[in-house]
C-alpha positions in Angstrom: 75.0 181.6 -176.9 74.4 184.3 -173.9 71.3 185.4 -173.3 71.3 189.2 -172.8 68.7 190.6 -170.0 67.1 194.0 -171.0 68.5 195.9 -168.5 68.2 199.5 -170.8 64.9 199.5 -170.9 63.3 199.4 -167.4 65.7 202.4 -166.9 65.0 204.7 -170.0 61.4 203.9 -168.3 62.4 204.8 -165.4 64.5 207.9 -166.7 61.4 208.6 -168.9 58.7 208.6 -166.4 60.8 210.8 -164.2 61.0 213.9 -166.1 57.3 213.4 -168.0 56.4 214.0 -163.5 59.1 216.5 -163.9 58.3 217.9 -166.8 54.3 217.6 -165.2 55.6 219.2 -161.5 56.9 222.5 -163.5 53.9 222.8 -165.7 51.5 223.7 -162.8 53.9 224.6 -161.0 54.3 227.5 -163.6 50.6 227.6 -164.3 50.4 227.4 -160.2 52.4 230.9 -160.3 50.8 232.5 -163.5 47.6 232.2 -162.2 48.9 234.1 -159.0 50.6 236.4 -160.2 46.8 237.5 -161.7 45.5 237.2 -158.8 48.1 239.3 -157.2 47.7 242.0 -160.3 43.8 241.3 -159.8 43.6 241.9 -156.4 46.1 245.0 -156.9 43.5 246.2 -159.7 40.3 246.4 -157.2 42.7 248.1 -154.3 43.2 251.4 -157.4 39.6 250.2 -158.3 39.1 251.4 -154.7 41.1 254.4 -154.1 39.8 256.0 -157.7 36.0 256.0 -155.5 37.6 257.3 -153.2 39.5 260.1 -155.1 36.2 261.0 -157.1 34.6 261.3 -153.3 37.4 263.4 -152.6 36.7 265.7 -156.1 32.7 265.7 -154.2 33.0 267.3 -151.2 36.2 269.9 -152.4 32.6 271.3 -154.1 30.2 270.0 -151.7 30.9 269.1 -148.6 28.5 270.9 -146.8 25.5 269.1 -149.1 24.6 265.6 -147.2 22.2 265.1 -151.1 24.3 264.7 -153.0 27.2 262.6 -151.0 24.8 260.6 -147.9 22.7 258.1 -150.0 22.8 258.7 -153.5 22.6 255.0 -155.7 23.2 256.3 -158.7 26.2 257.8 -158.2 28.1 255.9 -156.2 27.0 251.9 -157.5 28.7 249.9 -159.6 31.0 252.9 -161.2 32.8 252.0 -163.8 36.1 252.7 -163.3 38.4 251.2 -166.3 37.1 248.5 -169.0 39.4 247.3 -172.2 36.0 246.9 -173.8 33.6 250.4 -173.3 34.1 253.5 -171.6 31.4 255.8 -168.7 29.0 256.8 -172.1 28.5 253.3 -172.8 28.4 251.2 -169.8 26.0 248.0 -170.3 25.5 248.7 -166.7 24.7 252.2 -166.5 21.4 251.7 -167.4 19.9 250.1 -164.7 20.9 246.3 -166.6 21.3 244.1 -163.9 24.6 242.1 -163.2 23.1 239.7 -160.9 21.2 238.4 -164.2 23.6 238.3 -166.4 25.9 236.6 -163.3 22.7 234.0 -163.6 22.2 233.5 -167.2 26.4 232.4 -167.7 27.2 235.4 -169.9 31.1 236.3 -170.4 30.9 239.5 -169.5 34.0 242.0 -170.2 36.7 242.7 -167.6 35.5 245.6 -166.5 36.7 247.0 -162.9 34.2 249.6 -160.9 33.7 250.2 -157.7 31.0 251.3 -155.3 30.5 253.5 -152.1 28.7 251.8 -149.1 27.5 252.6 -146.1 25.4 251.0 -143.5 21.4 252.6 -143.4 20.3 253.0 -139.6 17.3 253.5 -140.3 15.2 251.5 -138.0 14.0 248.6 -139.7 15.4 249.6 -142.6 17.0 247.0 -144.5 19.0 248.4 -147.2 22.2 249.7 -148.9 23.5 253.1 -148.3 25.3 253.4 -151.0 27.6 256.7 -150.2 29.3 258.5 -147.0 28.7 258.6 -143.8 29.6 262.6 -141.4 31.4 261.7 -138.4 29.6 264.6 -136.8 25.8 261.9 -137.3 27.5 260.0 -134.5 27.7 260.7 -130.9 31.2 261.6 -129.8 32.8 260.0 -127.5 35.0 262.3 -126.1 33.1 264.8 -125.5 29.4 263.1 -124.9 27.5 263.6 -121.2 27.4 260.4 -118.7 24.1 261.0 -119.0 24.3 260.9 -123.3 26.0 258.1 -123.1 23.3 256.1 -120.5 20.4 257.1 -122.1 22.7 256.1 -125.7 24.2 252.8 -124.5 21.7 251.3 -122.1 19.3 250.3 -124.4 21.8 249.8 -127.3 23.2 247.3 -125.2 19.7 245.1 -123.6 19.2 244.8 -126.9 22.1 242.9 -126.7 21.2 240.8 -124.1 24.1 242.9 -121.5 22.6 243.0 -118.6 25.3 245.5 -117.0 25.0 248.7 -118.8 25.4 250.3 -116.6 28.8 249.2 -115.5 30.2 249.5 -118.6 29.1 253.1 -119.1 31.3 253.5 -115.8 33.9 252.3 -117.1 34.4 253.8 -120.5 33.6 257.1 -118.3 36.5 256.0 -116.0 38.9 255.1 -119.0 38.2 258.6 -120.2 39.0 260.8 -117.0 41.5 262.0 -115.6 41.6 260.4 -111.8 42.4 257.2 -110.9 39.0 256.9 -108.7 36.8 254.3 -110.3 33.0 254.7 -109.9 30.6 252.4 -108.6 30.8 249.7 -111.6 33.9 250.8 -113.4 37.6 250.5 -113.2 40.5 252.0 -112.9 44.6 251.5 -113.4 44.0 248.9 -110.2 42.2 246.1 -112.0 43.8 246.7 -115.2 47.0 245.8 -113.8 46.0 242.3 -112.9 45.0 241.5 -116.5 47.6 239.7 -118.6 49.0 241.4 -120.0 48.9 244.3 -117.7 48.0 247.7 -118.7 47.5 251.3 -117.0 43.6 252.5 -117.6 44.1 255.8 -120.7 42.6 258.7 -118.1 42.8 260.9 -121.2 40.4 261.2 -124.6 39.6 258.1 -127.2 42.0 257.5 -129.3 39.5 255.8 -131.7 36.3 254.0 -131.3 37.8 250.5 -131.3 40.0 251.6 -128.5 36.5 250.9 -126.5 37.9 247.0 -127.1 40.5 247.7 -123.7 37.8 249.0 -121.1 36.3 246.4 -119.0 33.7 244.7 -119.5 33.4 245.6 -123.7 34.4 243.0 -125.9 33.4 242.6 -129.8 30.1 241.7 -129.5 29.2 244.8 -128.7 30.9 246.9 -130.2 29.7 245.4 -133.3 27.2 243.0 -132.6 26.0 241.2 -134.9 26.6 242.4 -137.5 30.0 240.4 -138.0 31.1 241.7 -141.7 29.7 245.6 -140.7 27.3 245.2 -144.3 24.2 246.6 -142.1 22.5 243.5 -143.8 20.6 240.3 -141.9 22.5 237.9 -143.1 21.8 234.4 -142.6 24.7 233.9 -140.1 23.8 236.3 -138.0 19.9 235.2 -137.6 20.6 231.4 -136.9 21.8 231.3 -133.1 24.2 229.3 -132.1 24.5 227.4 -135.6 27.2 229.4 -136.9 29.7 232.4 -136.1 28.7 234.6 -134.6 26.8 232.5 -131.7 25.4 235.4 -129.8 23.2 236.3 -132.4 19.6 235.9 -131.2 17.9 234.3 -133.7 15.5 237.6 -133.7 15.3 239.0 -137.2 15.8 241.8 -136.4 20.1 242.8 -136.7 21.0 244.1 -133.7 24.2 247.1 -134.8 25.8 247.1 -131.2 27.5 250.1 -130.5 30.4 250.9 -132.9 27.8 252.5 -135.9 26.4 255.4 -133.5 30.1 256.8 -131.8 32.5 259.0 -133.6 36.2 260.2 -131.8 36.6 262.9 -134.8 33.8 265.2 -135.3 35.1 268.4 -134.5 34.5 272.0 -136.9 35.8 275.1 -136.7 33.1 278.1 -135.8 32.7 279.8 -139.5 29.9 281.0 -141.2 29.0 279.5 -144.9 31.5 281.9 -147.0 34.9 280.6 -143.9 34.8 283.6 -142.1 34.4 283.9 -138.1 30.9 284.1 -137.4 29.6 286.9 -134.9 30.2 286.5 -131.4 26.8 288.1 -130.1 27.9 288.0 -126.3 31.1 289.9 -127.5 30.9 293.4 -126.7 28.0 295.2 -128.0 30.5 298.0 -130.1 32.4 294.5 -131.7 28.8 292.8 -132.8 28.0 295.8 -134.5 30.6 296.3 -136.8 30.9 292.6 -137.2 27.3 292.6 -138.2 28.0 296.5 -140.8 30.7 294.2 -141.8 30.1 290.8 -142.6 26.7 290.6 -143.3 25.0 291.5 -147.1 22.4 293.9 -147.1 19.1 292.6 -147.1 19.9 289.2 -145.4 18.2 290.7 -142.1 15.6 293.6 -141.8 17.0 297.2 -140.1 14.0 296.1 -137.2 16.1 292.6 -136.3 19.5 294.7 -136.8 17.9 296.8 -135.0 16.7 294.9 -132.2 20.2 293.0 -131.6 21.5 296.1 -130.5 19.3 296.6 -128.1 19.7 293.0 -127.0 23.3 293.6 -127.2 23.0 297.1 -124.9 21.3 295.3 -122.3 23.5 292.7 -122.1 21.5 290.1 -122.4 23.7 286.7 -122.5 22.1 284.1 -125.2 22.9 280.5 -125.4 22.5 280.1 -129.3 21.8 282.4 -131.7 18.3 280.9 -131.8 17.6 283.0 -128.6 16.7 286.0 -130.8 14.0 284.1 -132.2 10.5 284.4 -130.6 9.2 281.9 -128.4 6.3 280.3 -127.6 4.7 282.5 -124.6 8.5 284.5 -124.6 7.4 286.8 -127.4 4.1 287.8 -126.3 3.5 291.8 -125.7 4.6 293.1 -123.2 7.2 290.6 -122.2 10.1 292.3 -120.8 12.8 290.8 -122.2 10.7 290.8 -126.4 11.5 287.0 -128.3 14.3 286.1 -126.1 12.9 282.6 -124.4 13.5 282.2 -120.8 15.5 279.4 -120.3 14.2 276.3 -119.7 15.0 274.2 -115.8 15.9 271.0 -115.9 18.5 271.2 -119.2 21.7 270.2 -118.4 24.3 272.8 -119.7 26.3 272.6 -122.7 28.5 269.3 -121.9 32.0 269.5 -121.5 33.5 269.6 -124.8 30.8 271.1 -127.3 33.1 274.6 -126.8 36.1 276.0 -128.6 39.6 274.9 -126.5 42.0 277.8 -125.4 42.6 280.4 -128.5 46.1 279.5 -130.3 45.3 275.8 -130.2 46.3 274.3 -133.4 42.7 273.0 -135.0 44.1 269.9 -136.8 40.4 267.3 -135.6 42.1 265.4 -133.4 40.4 265.3 -130.4 41.4 267.7 -127.7 44.6 265.9 -125.8 45.2 268.6 -122.7 44.7 268.4 -118.8 44.5 269.8 -115.4 48.2 270.0 -115.4 48.7 271.7 -118.4 46.2 274.2 -118.2 48.1 274.9 -115.4 45.0 274.5 -112.6 44.8 272.7 -109.5 42.6 269.6 -109.7 40.2 270.2 -106.8 40.3 268.2 -103.7 37.2 266.6 -104.2 34.8 264.7 -106.5 31.8 267.1 -106.4 28.1 266.3 -107.8 27.4 270.0 -109.3 29.0 272.0 -111.6 29.7 275.5 -110.1 27.0 277.8 -111.1 28.7 281.5 -109.8 30.7 282.0 -113.0 30.4 286.0 -113.8 28.9 287.2 -116.5 30.3 291.1 -117.8 28.8 292.7 -120.3 27.1 290.5 -122.2 30.2 288.3 -122.4 31.3 284.5 -120.7 34.2 286.0 -117.9 37.0 284.7 -119.6 38.7 283.0 -116.1 35.5 281.4 -115.8 35.4 280.1 -118.8 38.5 278.8 -118.5 39.2 277.3 -114.8 35.7 275.8 -114.1 36.0 272.3 -114.3 34.4 268.7 -114.1 35.5 265.6 -112.8 33.3 264.2 -115.3 30.7 262.2 -112.2 28.2 264.7 -112.0 25.2 263.6 -114.4 26.7 265.4 -117.1 30.2 263.0 -117.6 33.5 264.2 -118.9 36.3 264.7 -116.9 39.7 267.6 -116.2 41.6 266.3 -118.8 39.3 264.3 -121.4 36.5 266.6 -122.0 37.9 269.9 -122.6 37.5 274.2 -121.4 34.0 274.1 -119.3 31.0 275.5 -120.9 28.9 278.2 -120.7 26.5 278.0 -117.9 23.0 278.8 -119.8 22.1 281.9 -119.1 19.8 282.5 -115.8 16.5 285.3 -116.4 18.4 289.3 -117.6 17.7 292.0 -114.8 15.2 294.3 -116.3 13.8 297.6 -115.0 10.1 297.8 -115.1 9.6 300.6 -113.8 7.1 302.9 -115.8 9.6 305.5 -116.6 12.5 303.5 -117.6 10.5 302.5 -121.7 13.7 302.0 -123.3 14.8 298.9 -120.6 12.2 297.2 -122.3 12.8 295.3 -125.4 10.5 295.1 -128.5 8.9 291.7 -130.0 11.6 290.3 -131.8 11.0 291.3 -135.9 13.2 287.8 -137.3 11.8 286.0 -139.0 11.8 282.2 -139.8 13.8 283.0 -142.8 16.0 285.7 -141.6 16.7 282.3 -138.6 18.6 280.7 -141.8 21.3 284.0 -141.7 20.8 284.3 -138.3 21.8 280.9 -137.1 24.4 280.0 -140.3 26.3 283.7 -139.3 26.2 284.4 -135.9 27.7 282.3 -132.4 27.8 282.5 -128.8 30.9 280.2 -128.4 33.0 283.4 -128.0 36.8 282.6 -129.2 36.1 279.4 -131.8 37.0 280.3 -135.3 39.6 278.1 -136.2 40.7 276.2 -132.9 36.8 274.6 -133.7 34.1 273.0 -131.5 34.4 269.5 -131.2 30.9 267.0 -130.7 28.1 269.1 -132.3 25.3 266.4 -133.7 24.6 266.5 -138.2 20.8 266.5 -138.2 21.3 266.3 -141.6 22.5 262.9 -141.3 22.6 261.5 -136.9 19.8 258.5 -136.3 17.7 259.0 -134.6 19.1 257.1 -131.4 21.6 259.6 -131.4 18.8 263.0 -131.8 17.1 261.4 -128.8 19.9 261.7 -126.5 20.9 265.8 -127.4 19.8 267.6 -123.6 16.5 269.7 -124.8 15.5 267.0 -127.4 12.1 264.8 -127.5 11.8 261.6 -129.2 8.6 263.3 -131.1 10.9 266.2 -132.4 14.1 263.6 -133.3 11.0 261.1 -135.4 10.1 264.6 -137.0 13.4 266.1 -138.2 14.5 262.4 -139.4 11.2 262.1 -141.4 11.4 265.9 -142.7 15.0 266.1 -143.5 14.3 263.0 -146.6 12.3 265.3 -148.8 14.4 268.3 -148.2 16.5 269.4 -150.3 20.4 270.2 -150.2 20.1 273.9 -150.4 17.1 273.7 -147.4 19.8 271.6 -145.4 22.3 273.2 -145.9 21.3 275.7 -143.3 21.1 274.9 -139.7 17.5 276.4 -138.7 16.3 274.0 -141.6 14.0 272.6 -138.7 12.3 276.3 -137.7 12.0 277.5 -141.3 9.9 274.8 -142.0 8.2 274.2 -138.9 9.3 270.5 -138.5 10.0 271.0 -134.3 8.3 274.3 -132.3 9.8 276.9 -130.8 11.5 275.9 -127.6 12.6 272.5 -128.5 14.9 274.0 -131.2 16.2 276.5 -128.4 16.9 273.9 -126.6 18.7 272.0 -129.1 20.5 274.5 -131.2 23.9 274.9 -129.1 24.7 270.9 -129.6 23.6 270.4 -133.1 25.0 271.2 -136.9 24.2 270.9 -140.7 28.2 271.2 -141.5 30.6 268.3 -141.8 34.1 268.0 -141.9 35.1 264.6 -140.7 33.8 261.2 -143.1 34.2 257.7 -143.3 34.4 256.5 -146.3 34.0 252.4 -147.3 34.2 251.4 -150.5 34.4 248.5 -152.8 36.7 247.9 -155.9 36.0 244.6 -157.7 35.3 243.6 -162.0 32.9 241.8 -163.8 35.2 239.6 -165.1 36.5 237.9 -161.6 35.5 237.2 -158.3 38.1 239.1 -156.3 37.6 242.2 -154.5 39.1 244.4 -152.4 37.1 246.4 -149.5 38.8 249.8 -148.0 37.3 252.4 -145.1 39.1 256.1 -144.3 38.0 258.4 -142.1 39.0 262.1 -143.8 39.1 265.4 -143.0 38.1 268.1 -145.5 39.2 271.9 -144.5 40.0 273.3 -147.5 40.4 271.2 -150.7 43.6 269.1 -149.2 41.9 265.9 -148.0 43.7 265.0 -144.4 43.5 261.3 -143.7 42.8 260.5 -139.6 42.5 256.6 -140.3 42.7 254.3 -142.9 42.0 250.3 -142.8 41.9 247.1 -144.9 38.8 245.4 -144.6 38.7 242.7 -147.1 39.0 239.9 -144.9 35.9 240.7 -144.1 34.7 239.8 -146.9 32.7 241.7 -150.3 29.6 241.4 -147.7 27.7 244.6 -149.6 25.3 243.1 -151.5 26.2 245.4 -154.2 24.0 243.5 -157.0 20.8 242.8 -155.5 18.0 245.3 -156.3 15.7 244.4 -153.4 18.5 246.1 -150.7 18.4 249.6 -153.0 16.4 252.7 -151.7 15.5 254.7 -155.4 14.4 257.7 -155.1 
C-alpha cells in the first residue's frame, strides 16, 4: 500500500496565512483611512472654528471699529471661545468661568467634544512675555511706503542692531532704492543692475511695496531680519529661540530677550478717509473762509464749540493764516500769551521735517480701496527733475489760506533728501509747514491782532475730530497715519516732533483710559499726557481711528490635538469687510500657549 504525502495541508496553511495577511492589511488600511478621514474632518472643523472667530470679529468691528478697548487686548472675550459642543452650550461652558484647560489635561480628564478659537496677537510692549488676546490695527505700524528716510532709519537701525546686523544703513538704502522710481542706487543700496546678476535675475520694483514680505526680495534682507528670533511668530521667547545654535533658529543669541525682527513694526496697508466720527468729510481749515464758516454752521451741532471759539476760527480765516493741523488752534506755550499777534497759534517749530510724502491724500477722484497708492511721475503727467535735489522747494505759494493746488500737484521728491520717498511710490507732496503770518502790528490796525485763543482742552475733542487741514482728503483717503491708541513705543518715537519721553507717556497713559476717551484724537492734550508743543508737532501724523486690521485666529478642540492657525488683513470701510490678505499659518505650529495662565494679562 502506497503512503500518501500531506501535500494539501501545506497548501491550505499557506492560503490561510495569505488570507490572514490580506485581511490584516485590509483592516489596517481601513483603520488608517478612517483615522485619516476623522483627522481631515477635524482639521476642517478647526479651520471652521478659525473662520467663526473671524466672523465674530467682523461683527464686533461693525459696531465698535474705533473703540480699541473692546478688541485690542481682551482675554475674556477672545480666549478659549466655544464654537460648538455636543455636551453643552456657551452658557454652560465649564471653562468659561476661568477653569484651566491645562489642569484638566494634566489630570487626564476625558473632555467632551468641543471646538474653540482664540484671537491672538503679538504683545510688543517692551519686556512683555505675554500673549495679547485681540486684533492689531495696521496703522499701529509704520507704513513702509509713506515713511520718510529718517523715520525708516530711526526705526530699523536699532532693531537690526539688536539682531547683530552691522550694515543697517545699507539695508535702509536698499529698501529706499527698491521703492523709488529711479535706477540710481544710493551708497549702500541697489537697483536693477544688481538684481539682474542674481539667479534667477529680476528687476527692482521701483514702486510701492505690495506686502511686508516683499522685503525678502531686497538686497541684504533675509528672514532672520524680518522675523528675528521669533520664528513661530507668537511673541513669546520659546526654548528653541533662546539656546544659541543648539536648535533652529541657529542665529538666536541666547540672551533671554526676544528680538521680534522688523516685520511686526511695518505695514503697507494703513490708510483712512479724512472724515469725522459721523462719516461726514472733515472741515478743511485751509479752505476759503466763507466755505469754512458755512460748513461749521451746517455740520457742528450746537454746544460743541462756544461762540468765542467759532469767532476765533473766523478771525484766523479772515487773516488767511495757514495751519499745519487743527491742533494749531489751541494756545501753545508762549504762543497764546497776551500780546502775541497770533493769539493761540503756535509758531512753526524750527528743525521739524515736513509732512512725509504720502501723508497727504491722493488727487481728488482716486478710488479709496485701501491698497497702497500706485502712481508715478509719468501718470501725473509731470516731467521728472533732471537731477537729484537735497532739499524740497520751499517756494510754493499760500493763497487765501489754501495751499496752492498747483504746488500740491507738482512738487516731487526723489526719496533721498533725508525724508525718503520717491516720485512714484510716495504720492503727492505734502503741504509745506506754514511760515509766520504777516500781521500788521501798527497801533491803528487793532482788527489785525488775533484774540487769545479761547478754545479749551475739552473743545479740542471736536476740533481734532471734525476739522482737518488736508484739503481734498475725503473719500480718497490719507495713508500712513499712526494710531496713538495701539502703536508701540518704537513706532511712536519716530514720528516727527515726538520725544522718547512723550512716546512712553502716551503708551503708559492709554492703558488707563476708557474707549470714549480713546476715540478722540485729542486725548493726549485733554488728559495733559504730553505738553502742548509736542502735541502740535505730532498732530499731522497721528490718528485715533482704524480701518485695516490684522486678525490671527487659532482654531482647536478639547478632545483632540488638531488645530489650525489662520491670519487675515481686512479693511472695514462701512459694514462690509474687504479681505486684503489671507494666509494659513498652520505649518508654523499652534505656537500660542492659550492655556498657560502665566502669559495672560488680566485687567
